[in-house]
N, C-alpha and C positions, 0 to 999 in steps of 0.2 A: 512655554516651550513651543517653538514652531513645529507644525506638522509637515514641513517641507521635505523631509526625508522619507516619509511613510510610503512604502511600496514603490519608491522610485528606482530601486535597485534590488538585486537578488544575488545570493551566492549560488553559483552554477557549477563550480568545480572544486574539489579538494584533493590534496596529494600529500603523502608523507613517506619518508624513508623508513628503513628499519631503525628502531630505537635500541641503543646498546650502551655498554660501558666504554667501548673503545671502537669507534667507527673505522679508524685507520685511513680516513679520508679527510680532505680539506673541507672547511665549512662552505667554500664556494661550490665544491662538488655536491655537497648535501643540498644546498639551495637549488642548484640546477636540476637535480633529480626530482626534488619535491615540486618545483614549478612545472617541469615536464609532465609529471603525473597528474597534477591538477588540471593542466590544459587538456590532456588526454581524457580525463574524467568528464570534463565539460564538453568534449568533442570539438575543440577549437584548435587552430594553429597558434603556436606561441607568438608568431609575428602579428597576430591580431591584438595582443596586449599593448595598450598605449598609455597605461598608468601604473605606477608602482608605489607601494607604501612599505617602508621598512622600519624596524626598531632602530633607534639611534645607537643601541648597544651592539647591533649586529656588525660583524667585521666585514660582511659582504656588502659592497655598495652598488649604486646604480651603474657605475662605469664597469665594474667587474661583470655584472650581469648582462649588460649590452654587448660585452665582448664574448661572453661564454655561454649564455643561456638561449640564444637564438632570437632575442628581442630585436625588432626592427627599428623602432623609434618610440621613445617615451615622450608623450606630450605633457605629462604631468607627473611630478614626483613629490613625495612627502615622507616624513618620518615622525615617530612618536617617542616621547620621553620615557625613560625608565624601562624596566623589564616586565614586572608584574602588571603594569598598566597596559602594555602593548597588545596583548592577545585580542582584546576587543577594540582598543583605540584604533588599530589599523583598519578595522572594518568601518568604524565611524568615519575616518578620513576617506576611505574608498567610496562610501555611500555619498558623502558630501561632494566629492569631486564629480561623481556621475550626475548628481542632482544639479550641480552648477554647470554642467555641460563641458567641462574641461577635459574629460576623459570618457571613453566608452566602455572599456574593459580593463579592470585594475587587478593586479596581483598583489597580495599581501603575503609576506613570508617571514620565517625566522629559522635560522640554522645556527647550531652551536655544538662545539665539542666541550660541553660543560663538565663531563666526567673525566675525560682523558686530558683536557686542557685546564684552563683556569677554573678553579672550583669555588663557586660563590659562597659555599658554606664554610670555607676554611679561612681562618684569620690571616694566614700568610698572603692570600689573594688581595686582601684589602690593605694590609700593612705594606705591600710592595708599591702602593701608590703614594704620591706626594700628598701629605696631609695639609689641608687648608680649609678655609671657610668654616662651616659649623663643625666639621669633623675634628678640627683642632681642639674642640672642647669635649670630645667624647673618646677619641681613640687613645690618647695618652693614659686614660683611666681604665682602659680595658674593654670599652664598648666597641667591638670590632665587627661582629658578624650579624647578619639578619636575624638569626635565632635569638641572639641576646637582646636585640631591640624589640622584636615582635613579641618575645616572651613577656615583656613588660605589659603589653596589651592584655595578654592572656591572664596574667596575675591580677591585673586591675579588675577584670571581669569576675574572677574568682572571689576577690575581696568584696566587690560592690554588689554582686548578684548571687553569690553562692555557687557559682559553677564549680564543677569538679573535674579532676583529671580523668576519672572514669567516663565522663561525658565526652571528653576529647577522644578517649579510646573507642567509644561507640562510632565516632566519625571514621577513625582509622579502620575499624572492622568493616564498615559499609564500603569504603573505598576499595579495600582489598577484595571484598566479595565481588565487586564489579570487575576488578582487575582479573580475578580468577576465571572470569567468563570471557575474557578478551585475549585472543591469541597474539595481539600486538603488544600487550602489556609486558613490561620488564619484570614486574613482581606479580606472581600469580598464586602464590601459596597462601591459603586463607589464614587469618589470624584471629585471636580472641582478645577480649578486653584484658584477660590475664596476661597474655603475651605483651600487650601494650604496656601494662603496668610494670612488667618485669624488664622491659627494655631500658637501657641505660639513660640516665639524665644527660641532656645536652646543654640546655640553658634553662634553668628553673623558670617556669614549671614544665618546660617542653622535654619530653622523652624522645628517644630516637624515632619511635614510630609515630610521633607527632610531626616529623619533618619530612618534606618531600624528598624524592630520590634525585640523584644526579644522572644526567643522560647526555648522550651524543645523538644527534639526529637533526632532521629538518622537516618542515611542513609548509604548505602553501595553500592559499584560498583564492579563488578567482571570483570577482564581483563584476557584474555587468548591468547594463541599463534594462529597464523593464521590458521594452518592446523586443529586445534581443533574447531575453532570458527564456521565454517560452518556446523558442525555436531550437533550443540546444538539446543535448543528449539526456541530461538529467532533469528531474523535476526541480524547479527553482525553490530555494529557501528564501522567502521574501523578508527583507529588512523592514520590519514594522516601525522600529524605533531605535535611536542611537544617541548616546550622550557621553560626555566626559565631565569630570568634576575635580577641582583642585582643593576646595575648602581653604582654610587659612592656617597658618602657623604649623605646617606639617614637616618642617625641616628636621632631617635626621630621624624621622619617624616618631621620635619621642619628645621633641621640643614643641609641646602644644599645651593648651590649657586643660584639656580633658582627654585622658587616655581611654575613656569608655565610649567616646563618640568618634566615628570614622567619616571620612570624606564621602563614602558611598551613600550617605543619607541625602546628599545633594544630587548625586548621579541618579539615584533611584527615582526621585521626584521627577526629574527631567525625562528619563527614559520612558516612564509610564505615560507621561503627558505626550511625548513624541509619538508613542505607539497607540494612544487612545484606549489603553486597557489598564487593569490593575493586577495586583499579585494573585487574586483569586482566579484569573484567567490563565495563569501559567501552569503548564502540565509537567515540565521538567526544568530543573535549574542546573546550569554549569557554573560552578563557583570556584574561583581561583584558590587553590588549597596549598599554598606554600607551607602553611602550618595548620594543623587541624582546627585550632580554636577560631580560625577566621571563616570557617563555614557557618557556625552558629552566629557569629557577628554579622555575616552577610545576610543570613536569614532574617535577622532583626532589621538591618538597614533597608532591605528590599521589601519589608512589610509582610513577611510570611508569619511573623509572630511579634509580640510586643517587646519593648526594651527590657532586657534582662532575662527574656524567656528562651533565648536561643539554646542555652545549655540543656534544659529539659526537653526541648523540641527534638533534638537529635537522638534521643533515647528510644529504645523499643523498635528499632528498624524503620522508623518513620522516613528516613532519607534513603533507604534502599530502593532498588529498582521496582519492587512490588509494594512500596510503602506509600504513605500519604503524599509526599513530595520527593520524588526521585532526584538525587543529586549526583552529578559526575558519574554517569553510567558507564564510562570507559575506564574508570579507576583513577582518573585525575592525575595531578602531579605526584601523588603518592604511590600509584601503582602502575599506570601506563607509562608515562614519561614526563619529564620536566623540560618543556620547550617554551617556557615563559607564557603558557596559557593558550597558545594558538591551537593545540589539539582539542581544547574545550570547544572551540568554535566548530571544528571538524566533527566532533561528536554530536553537537547540536544539529548539524546538517544531517548526520546519519539517523538521528532520532526522527527527524521530519521525513526522511526518505523511507523509514521503516527498516533500516539495515543495521541497527546497533546490535552488538552482541548481548546487550541487556535491554532489549527493546521494551519500551513502555507502550502498552496497547492504547490506541487512540490518541497518540501524541500529536498535537496540532500547533502548540505554541511553546517555545523554549526561550528562557532568559539565560544569557551568558554574560557573566560579569567578571571584571578584573579584580586585582587586589583591592580590598575595601579601605585600606589605610594608606596614607600619602596620596598620590594621584590615583584617580579611579576612572573606569570606563565601563560601559555596558551596552549590549545590543539585545533586541528582542526579535526573534525570527519566527515566522509562521509558515505552515505548510501551504502549498499551492492549492 
C-alpha cells in the first residue's frame, strides 16, 4: 500500500445539525447548516471550499449546494457508493484529491431525513423499488431488509464461534452508556443486558436493541492540505492512513462463499500499511454499528483480537470509554444518531481534540471504519 496519503491532509472542521425523529426541514437545508457549521469550526469562509465528496445515496447534489450553500466554485467532485461505506470513504476520496493536487479544501457531507422520510429498516421502503439484478433472487422469498440479511452474518458467527446474544447485548450496553454521556445523542437512557434480551426479536438473531436508530439530521467534515491545516482555528486531525476494499462476491450481502469473513480484512491490511502502524497503536476505535454483532466482527477484521474471539472480547466493559479499547464514545449509530457513519469521523476528531463527552485520556490515534461487510472503508487519524 502506498504511503502517498500519509499526513498529506487533515480534518480541520466538523459540523452537525440537531439529530431528531422529525427535522421538519429539507435535506438540503440540513446539509447547508452542517457545512456552514463545519466551515465556522475550521475558521474558513465557505467560498474557500473547492472540492466536495458526497454519498451517492444523498439526495442533495453538487448543483443544489453550489446554488444554496455559498460555494463559489468546485474544482473537484466525487461520490462514494452505498451508505454504510460512505462515512469513511468520503474522507479517503478527500485525502486522495488533496494529495493529487486537484483540490485544496474539500467538504464531505451527509444529510437525510431517514426517520421522517424513507426508512431503511422497513420492508416497504425496499419493496417500493423496482426489483432487478440479484434482488430478484431474494426479495420474492422475503429477504427484504438489512436486518434480515445482516442477521445471517450474526447467526453464522454464533454457529461457528459460539458467540451469544448476551455478547451482542454487552455491545448495546456500552453504546448506550456512551450515549447517556452525550447531550447530542437521541438515546440517552442507560440499558442493561437484561433489557437487551427482553427487547423484541426483529430478524433472528437480532433484537430491537441490536439495531441502530433512525434519525433525521446532517453532518459535514472539512479536509484541507497539510500546509494550510496548521494555520486554522482548530488543531488538525491528521489523516495517517486511508483505504477502501471491495472483496469478492459481496452481492446482496449474503451471496458469498463465506458468511464468517468480511471485506474489512482487506481494508484493514491496507489502512495499517498506509498509516505505518498496527492495531496495538490505536487508542480508540469508531466502528460502524448498524447492528451490534458487527462491532466484534470489526474487532477481528482490524486485528484487535483473533478470528472468532470478537464475541468474548466485548464482554466485561472492555469496549467502554474507560476499558481496554474504547469503541464509539459518542454512542454510535445505536445511541447518538444514524447518519450513515459520518458522525463516527466527527467523534474521532473530538477525541483527538480532547473534547469528547466520553473523553479517553491520552488519546493520540483513532481508527474509524465503515461497515465491515459488502464494501468497506477506513481511516486512521492522529493528534497534531
